[in-house]
Structure formats: structure tokens, C-alpha cells
N, C-alpha and C positions, 0 to 999 in steps of 0.2 A: 558568499556564502554558500561552500559547498553543501546539500540536504543529505541526512545522514540515512533517510530509503530512497531505494535505490529499486528500480524494475525489479521481479524475482523472491524479492524480499517477501518472505510469510509477517504480516501485521495484525493487530488485535485493535478491534476498536475500541476507544477508551470514551468517547461522547455519543450521543445521539440517538435516534430510537434501533439503531444497530449496534450499541453498546454492549459489549462482550465478543459478538461474534469477529472468527480469524478467516483469514484467508490472503490468496495470492496478489502480490502487484501488481497487474495490467501495465498500467502506464505513466507516466509521475512526470508534471508539469512543473515544472523549474519557476518563471515568472509568476504565474496564479498561487504556487504553494500549495500543489491540489493531487492528488491521486485516485484510480480508478481499482479499485480492489477486488479481487473474485471473487462475485456470490453476493456482494453488500453491496446497500445500497440502491435498491433498482426502483426504478420510475419504467412507469409507462408512458408508450410515445403513437399518437394517433398518427398515423402516416395514410396519405391518399396515393392512390395507381396510378402514378407518373407516366405509363405507357404500355402498353400491351403485353399481357404476357406476367409483366411484376402487381404482385397480390396485396394492395393493403391491409389494413390491419392494426390491431394492437399488437406492439412491439413493445416487451418491458428486457432493458436492459440497466448497466450500470452509472450510479451518476460519479462525480467526482466527489470524495470527501477532502477536509483542509487536512492538512498535516497535522494542527496540532490535536485532531483528533484520530489517529495514532500514533501506537505503539509497535514497535518492533518484537515482534514475540519468540521469546527463547525458549527452545525446546526441553533445555535442562533443567528448568525451573519450573517450566507450564504456564507462564504468565508472561504479558509485556513486561518490557526493560526499556533502560534509558541506553544512551549508544553514547561511547566515548572514543578518543581515538588515539591509538599511540603509535608512537612512531619508532620504527627498529632501527638497530644500530646500522645499517646499509642506506639509510636514510630513508627508506619506504614507510607510505602511512598503511595501519590497518584497524577496522572498526572494532570496535569491545563491545561484551555486552556488560552495564554496569553490573547486572545483578547477579552474573555466575565468575565474572572475568575472564568468559572463552570468546577466542578470536569467533568473530561472524564471516562463513564464508562469505564469496563475492557472488555469489547469485544461485 
């Protein structure tokens, strides 16, 4: 089944410690059904310097979030929305916001 959230979409977190935050999707893992959202769900990674010139330390970066914990953000309504698919007369498919009925842009 194709995922309804794609790279570049703006999503809202609906569950977990970062509930209510919004951000842009940086990557999507279809197999594990996880997304990485910009500036959401930070983890601290302790790294050791591996070679000369590379500094070790504590690095903060985004961790993956399960797809069920994010919702596509609809600018028109100002909140998360479910996503539907509409088939056009020429046979192409487009994503549609269930809250506002508007077509969702490709990215």
C-alpha cells in the first residue's frame, strides 16, 4: 500500500512527547513505516573521534517517528488532517485533505 505522507510534506505530531509540534518530513522509510521530521523528536548521540581531525562529542539529531503518530498538516484549517485519494477523469490520482477538501500539493 502506498503511503499517504511523502518527503517534503508538513506534518503535525499527534502522539508522544512532541505532541502538537509541526515540521517538514525529511525522509520516509516505507518498510518500517517511519518518518523523520525536521526539528522534532531529538535524540543525543555520543560519538567518539574516529580519526585525526574529526571531533567527538554529543550530537543532537532527529529520530524516526512511526507514521501512526503523525498527521498531514492542513494550512487552511490550521491543524492535522486525514488524507484521501481522488481519481481524476484522466485516470491520475491526487491526494485530498479530508478536513478542507483541498488538493494537497506534490511537495
